[in-house]
C-alpha positions as CSV (number, residue, x, y, z in Angstrom):
1,X,86.2,104.0,90.2
2,X,87.5,101.1,92.4
3,X,87.0,101.2,96.2
4,X,90.6,101.9,96.8
5,X,90.3,105.1,94.8
6,X,87.3,106.2,96.7
7,X,89.1,105.5,100.0
8,X,92.2,107.5,98.8
9,X,90.0,110.6,98.1
10,X,88.3,110.2,101.5
11,X,91.5,110.6,103.3
12,X,93.5,112.8,101.0
13,X,95.1,115.5,103.1
14,X,92.8,114.9,106.0
15,X,94.5,116.3,109.1
16,X,92.2,114.6,111.4
17,X,94.2,111.4,111.0
18,X,97.3,113.0,112.5
19,X,99.4,110.8,114.9
20,X,102.3,112.0,117.2
21,X,104.8,109.5,115.8
22,X,105.2,111.9,112.9
23,X,107.3,114.2,115.1
24,X,110.1,111.6,115.9
25,X,110.1,110.6,112.2
26,X,110.7,114.3,111.3
27,X,113.4,114.6,114.0
28,X,115.1,111.5,112.5
29,X,115.2,113.1,109.0
30,X,116.6,116.3,110.5
31,X,119.2,114.2,112.4
32,X,120.4,112.4,109.2
33,X,120.8,115.5,107.2
34,X,122.3,117.5,110.1
35,X,125.0,114.8,110.6
36,X,126.0,114.9,107.0
37,X,126.0,118.7,106.8
38,X,128.0,118.8,110.0
39,X,130.6,116.6,108.2
40,X,130.3,118.8,105.1
41,X,129.3,115.8,103.0
42,X,127.6,118.1,100.4
43,X,127.8,115.4,97.7
44,X,125.9,113.0,99.8
45,X,123.4,115.7,100.9
46,X,122.7,116.5,97.3
47,X,122.4,113.0,96.2
48,X,119.8,112.5,99.0
49,X,117.9,115.5,97.9
50,X,118.1,114.3,94.2
51,X,116.6,110.9,95.2
52,X,113.9,112.5,97.2
53,X,113.1,115.1,94.6
54,X,112.9,112.5,91.9
55,X,110.3,110.6,94.0
56,X,108.2,113.7,94.4
57,X,108.2,114.2,90.7
58,X,107.0,110.6,90.3
59,X,104.3,111.1,92.9
60,X,103.0,114.2,91.2
61,X,102.8,112.5,87.9
62,X,101.0,109.6,89.5
63,X,98.4,111.9,91.0
64,X,98.0,113.7,87.7
65,X,97.3,110.4,86.0
66,X,94.6,109.7,88.6
67,X,93.0,113.1,88.0
68,X,92.9,112.8,84.3
69,X,91.7,109.1,84.1
70,X,89.3,109.4,86.9
71,X,89.8,105.7,87.7
72,X,92.9,105.1,89.9
73,X,96.5,106.1,90.4
74,X,99.1,103.8,89.2
75,X,99.9,103.1,92.9
76,X,97.9,104.2,95.8
77,X,98.0,104.5,99.5
78,X,94.5,104.2,100.9
79,X,95.5,102.5,104.1
80,X,96.0,103.8,107.6
81,X,98.3,106.8,107.7
82,X,98.9,109.9,109.8
83,X,98.6,112.0,106.7
84,X,98.0,111.1,103.0
85,X,99.8,113.8,100.9
86,X,99.1,112.7,97.4
87,X,97.3,109.7,95.9
88,X,100.3,107.4,96.2
89,X,102.2,109.1,98.9
90,X,101.7,109.3,102.7
91,X,103.8,111.1,105.2
92,X,105.5,107.9,106.4
93,X,106.6,107.1,102.8
94,X,107.8,110.7,102.4
95,X,110.1,110.5,105.3
96,X,111.5,107.2,104.1
97,X,112.4,108.7,100.7
98,X,113.8,111.7,102.4
99,X,116.6,109.6,103.8
100,X,116.7,106.7,101.4
101,X,119.0,108.5,98.9
102,X,121.6,109.2,101.7
103,X,121.5,105.6,103.0
104,X,122.0,103.9,99.7
105,X,124.5,106.4,98.5
106,X,126.6,105.6,101.6
107,X,126.9,102.1,100.3
108,X,128.8,103.1,97.3
109,X,132.5,102.3,97.1
110,X,135.0,105.2,97.2
111,X,136.2,104.3,93.6
112,X,133.4,104.8,91.2
113,X,135.0,102.3,88.8
114,X,135.3,99.5,91.4
115,X,133.2,96.4,90.8
116,X,131.1,94.1,93.0
117,X,130.7,90.6,91.6
118,X,131.9,91.9,88.3
119,X,129.4,94.7,88.1
120,X,130.3,98.4,88.4
121,X,129.5,99.2,92.2
122,X,127.2,102.1,91.2
123,X,125.1,99.9,89.0
124,X,125.3,97.0,91.5
125,X,123.9,99.1,94.3
126,X,121.3,100.7,92.1
127,X,120.0,97.3,90.9
128,X,120.2,95.7,94.4
129,X,118.4,98.7,95.9
130,X,115.7,98.7,93.4
131,X,115.1,95.0,93.6
132,X,115.0,95.3,97.5
133,X,112.5,98.2,97.2
134,X,110.2,96.3,94.8
135,X,110.2,93.3,97.3
136,X,109.1,95.7,100.0
137,X,106.4,97.1,97.7
138,X,105.0,93.6,97.1
139,X,104.8,93.0,100.8
140,X,103.0,96.2,101.3
141,X,100.7,95.4,98.5
142,X,99.9,92.0,100.1
143,X,98.6,93.7,103.2
144,X,96.7,96.4,101.1
145,X,98.9,99.2,102.4
146,X,99.9,99.9,98.9
147,X,97.4,99.3,96.0
148,X,97.8,98.5,92.3
149,X,94.9,98.6,90.0
150,X,96.5,98.1,86.6
151,X,97.6,94.7,85.2
152,X,100.8,96.4,83.8
153,X,101.8,97.6,87.2
154,X,101.8,94.7,89.6
155,X,103.6,91.4,90.5
156,X,103.0,90.2,86.9
157,X,104.9,93.2,85.5
158,X,107.5,94.0,88.3
159,X,110.1,95.3,85.8
160,X,108.1,98.5,85.3
161,X,108.1,99.1,89.2
162,X,111.8,98.2,89.2
163,X,112.7,100.6,86.4
164,X,110.3,103.6,86.8
165,X,109.5,103.2,90.4
166,X,113.1,103.0,91.7
167,X,116.1,102.5,89.4
168,X,115.6,106.0,88.0
169,X,116.0,107.5,91.5
170,X,119.2,105.6,92.0
171,X,120.6,106.6,88.8
172,X,119.9,110.3,89.4
173,X,121.2,110.3,92.9
174,X,124.5,108.4,92.1
175,X,125.0,110.6,89.0
176,X,124.7,113.7,91.2
177,X,127.0,112.2,93.8
178,X,129.8,111.5,91.2
179,X,129.4,114.8,89.3
180,X,132.6,116.7,89.6
181,X,131.2,120.2,89.0
182,X,129.6,121.2,92.3
183,X,127.9,124.2,90.8
184,X,126.3,122.2,88.1
185,X,125.0,119.5,90.6
186,X,123.6,122.3,92.8
187,X,121.8,123.8,89.8
188,X,120.4,120.5,88.8
189,X,119.1,119.5,92.2
190,X,117.8,123.0,92.8
191,X,116.0,123.1,89.6
192,X,114.4,119.6,90.2
193,X,113.0,120.8,93.6
194,X,111.8,124.1,92.1
195,X,109.9,122.2,89.6
196,X,108.4,119.9,92.2
197,X,107.5,122.8,94.5
198,X,105.9,124.9,91.7
199,X,104.0,121.8,90.4
200,X,102.7,120.9,93.9
201,X,101.5,124.5,94.6
202,X,99.9,124.9,91.2
203,X,98.3,121.4,90.9
204,X,97.0,121.3,94.5
205,X,95.6,124.9,94.2
206,X,93.6,124.0,91.1
207,X,92.5,120.7,92.5
208,X,94.3,118.3,90.1
209,X,96.2,116.4,92.7
């Protein structure tokens, strides 16, 4: 087991690292969602929750991989954090993903068929957002805030991070946003979160993540 994995396990859900800046971050997330709810932008709120829920699913899978291989998660967060929730997710990253879906979805053009530089605006924003996110991850990896222990998930294979680390989140969020059947989108997002919550409770309770 690499040193980064040992470090992750040593700080995993350790409340002694709590820092007060978590509270204003939480307030910021509340503010973002409250503003959109006040405006009754339900499509945007659900898109944000879909993006966030998709990330939780990814993080749970990443933690399960770490449990079963006993070596390392695909990505890890062993660095300084107020609270490390899962092997590759700390509370700071969690708050970022909580609002990221809303932020990126706000960039979509009103016409879902409109193009940017000859590319459908949904796909353009999804690709640009994923590329930007990978760039940020590379910077975080350079300062050891985010660790990669596998040759197929690092700067030599960024397309995997691009597709499975981010693009899928954008696709799900934009798909939910454009879905015309409100009841259907509510059911899908609700089901995604139900699966996440049940998985978290179950796997944490039995010590798998």
